[in-house]
C-alpha angles and dihedrals in degrees: 000000000000113000119241108217134181122198124187125202084028102153098082147352118016093351093055093046090050091047090051095046093052092043092053089051088064096255127153098246130201116191131197129188140150087250128081116291095238091062093046096045091059091065091065097034091058088054092055103251116187089229132357132204121179133191139183105233138166100207094208089061109088095200092051092051092049091048091056091050093049092050092047091047090052096048104032100024093230141337133271098181134024124185110189107199103149112121149122136224131215128193118193136121111266095248090053093048114099128209086249089058092050096046094050092054095045091044097055100031103039108016087041090054090048093051098044092042092050091048092045096048088051092058097043116105100179126149138207090265096043109021123191116237131230117189123183122189111234126161143249085241088069086074106039103025123218135222117248091022100074098133092048094047092047092051093050093046086054090053088057088053093055092047095053094046095046092045086061099040096048101034130155097014093054130029111211121195143155130227110217105197121196116212108333123187099247134122089273089073092053126107093264091066107022133036122242086246092060096041086057091047088050089062093054092096131110095262091045096213142088114257122241123247088233092063089060089049090055091049091051090051087050093051090046093049140068091283090061098056094110099046122097132141090018135136101213115202126217094171114127088248098303088138129020106193 
């Protein structure tokens, strides 16, 4: 049976890599991103998806997330795999971080995870023999914290809380896990989001390089496949050794 997959934040970075990986595997792929659907759909179409749906969606907007779920249910009849990648980052000292800055990060990263996860879990029809998979993108920072990134760290720590709670609530029908990337070479690591000082600190890890988005896509495929059948409630690191829990 062809898997029915939803990827959020699918236009670029980790989301695009996950979308391309599942598309190349022959899945029917639904993509959601804040950008226009035509731009996002091309990501999966180039990878040879069996079928592509694309939606413009602000994941912090409940009505927008529900509308995506309704459309996917109508077209696909349910979901087997959801990879929630949409997120933002914010770097600033605490005393220069406004309440609006904090609210924006929490709204997109944590509220968005709650809304997408709630919608997805309502559409998943897995069984003990063939469980569905929900994968949220967290961060290695959720474990070790980082100065000047407190809203981001708090949001990703909250994502792990959702994962652990949902893993217990929906087992064994749905396996719920997080991927906790280390420094990945995406636009988030660029000068617009992170200082040169912190980019240098990100490289001070055992593997001494940034990870590739495709490496996260491969991990998502693993967790969603037969190799991931005994994973639930986990924060799975692909981090070059940045943390070793």
